[in-house]
C-alpha positions as CSV (number, residue, x, y, z in Angstrom):
1,M,-22.9,23.4,-38.4
2,K,-19.6,21.9,-39.2
3,M,-19.1,18.2,-39.4
4,T,-16.5,18.3,-36.6
5,T,-18.9,20.0,-34.2
6,I,-21.5,17.3,-34.8
7,L,-19.0,14.5,-34.4
8,T,-17.6,16.1,-31.2
9,A,-21.2,16.4,-29.8
10,A,-21.9,12.8,-30.7
11,A,-18.7,11.6,-29.1
12,A,-19.4,13.6,-25.9
13,A,-22.9,12.1,-25.7
14,I,-21.5,8.6,-26.1
15,M,-19.0,9.2,-23.4
16,L,-21.6,10.5,-21.0
17,T,-23.9,7.6,-21.5
18,S,-21.1,5.1,-21.2
19,G,-20.1,6.6,-17.9
20,A,-23.7,6.2,-16.7
21,A,-23.6,2.6,-17.9
22,M,-20.4,1.9,-16.0
23,A,-21.9,3.3,-12.8
24,H,-24.8,0.9,-12.9
25,P,-23.7,-2.1,-15.0
26,G,-26.5,-4.4,-14.1
27,K,-29.3,-1.9,-13.9
28,G,-32.5,-3.2,-15.5
29,Y,-31.0,-6.6,-16.3
30,S,-33.4,-9.5,-15.7
31,G,-31.6,-12.5,-17.4
32,P,-31.2,-16.0,-16.0
33,G,-29.7,-16.2,-12.6
34,Y,-30.5,-12.6,-11.8
35,K,-32.0,-11.9,-8.4
36,P,-33.2,-8.4,-7.7
37,G,-32.3,-6.8,-4.4
38,Y,-29.3,-7.5,-2.2
39,S,-26.5,-8.2,-4.7
40,K,-23.5,-8.6,-2.4
41,Q,-22.1,-12.1,-2.7
42,I,-21.8,-13.8,0.7
43,K,-19.2,-16.4,1.1
44,H,-20.4,-19.2,3.3
45,H,-17.6,-20.8,5.2
46,R,-18.1,-24.1,7.1
47,G,-16.7,-22.7,10.3
48,A,-13.2,-22.7,11.8
49,G,-10.8,-25.2,10.5
50,P,-8.9,-27.7,12.6
51,A,-5.8,-25.5,12.9
52,Q,-7.9,-22.5,14.0
53,R,-9.8,-24.6,16.5
54,A,-6.5,-25.9,17.9
55,A,-5.2,-22.3,18.2
56,I,-8.4,-21.2,20.1
57,A,-8.1,-24.2,22.4
58,R,-4.4,-23.5,23.0
59,S,-5.2,-19.8,23.7
60,A,-8.0,-20.7,26.2
61,A,-5.7,-23.2,27.9
62,N,-2.9,-20.6,28.3
63,L,-5.4,-18.1,29.7
64,A,-6.8,-20.7,32.2
65,A,-3.2,-21.6,33.3
66,L,-2.3,-17.9,33.7
67,K,-5.4,-17.4,35.9
68,R,-4.6,-20.5,38.0
69,R,-1.0,-19.3,38.5
70,A,-2.1,-15.8,39.4
71,W,-4.7,-17.0,41.9
72,R,-2.5,-19.6,43.5
73,D,-1.5,-17.4,46.4
74,G,-5.1,-16.2,46.9
75,R,-4.7,-12.6,45.7
76,L,-4.0,-10.8,42.5
77,S,-1.2,-8.2,42.2
78,T,-1.5,-5.3,39.8
79,I,0.9,-7.0,37.4
80,E,-1.1,-10.2,37.4
81,K,-4.3,-8.2,36.7
82,V,-2.7,-6.6,33.7
83,Q,-1.3,-9.9,32.5
84,I,-4.8,-11.5,32.8
85,R,-6.5,-8.6,31.1
86,N,-4.0,-8.7,28.2
87,A,-4.4,-12.5,27.8
88,E,-8.2,-12.2,27.8
89,R,-7.9,-9.4,25.1
90,R,-5.6,-11.5,23.0
91,H,-7.9,-14.5,23.2
92,A,-11.0,-12.5,22.4
93,A,-9.2,-11.0,19.3
94,L,-8.2,-14.5,18.1
95,V,-11.7,-15.8,18.4
96,Q,-13.1,-12.7,16.6
97,R,-10.6,-13.1,13.8
98,V,-11.5,-16.7,13.3
99,N,-15.3,-16.0,13.4
100,R,-15.1,-12.8,11.3
101,Y,-15.9,-14.3,7.9
102,R,-18.2,-17.1,8.9
C-alpha cells in the first residue's frame, strides 16, 4: 500500500469518530457536577414581575369594564359579543405569555 492511502484512511477514520463525538459530546462522562438523565437546563423564574402583574391587572380591569358596559342595557348585541370574546382572548394570551417560562 502506498503511504498516501494509509494516511487518507487514517484521516477518514479520525473524521468519522470525531463526528460521532460531536453527536454525543457528554456520553459516558461522569465527572463532578454530572447528573445522568434529564439534561435540559430549566430556568427557574420567580414568577411575574411587577410590570407584568400590572399589565395583567389592567387587562382584567379593561375586560370587566367592557362586560359591564355591554350588559348595561340588559342584553348583548352581536358586536358586543365579538368585542367581549376578543378581549377575553387577548387577556388569556397575555396571561399565557407571562406564565410561559415560569
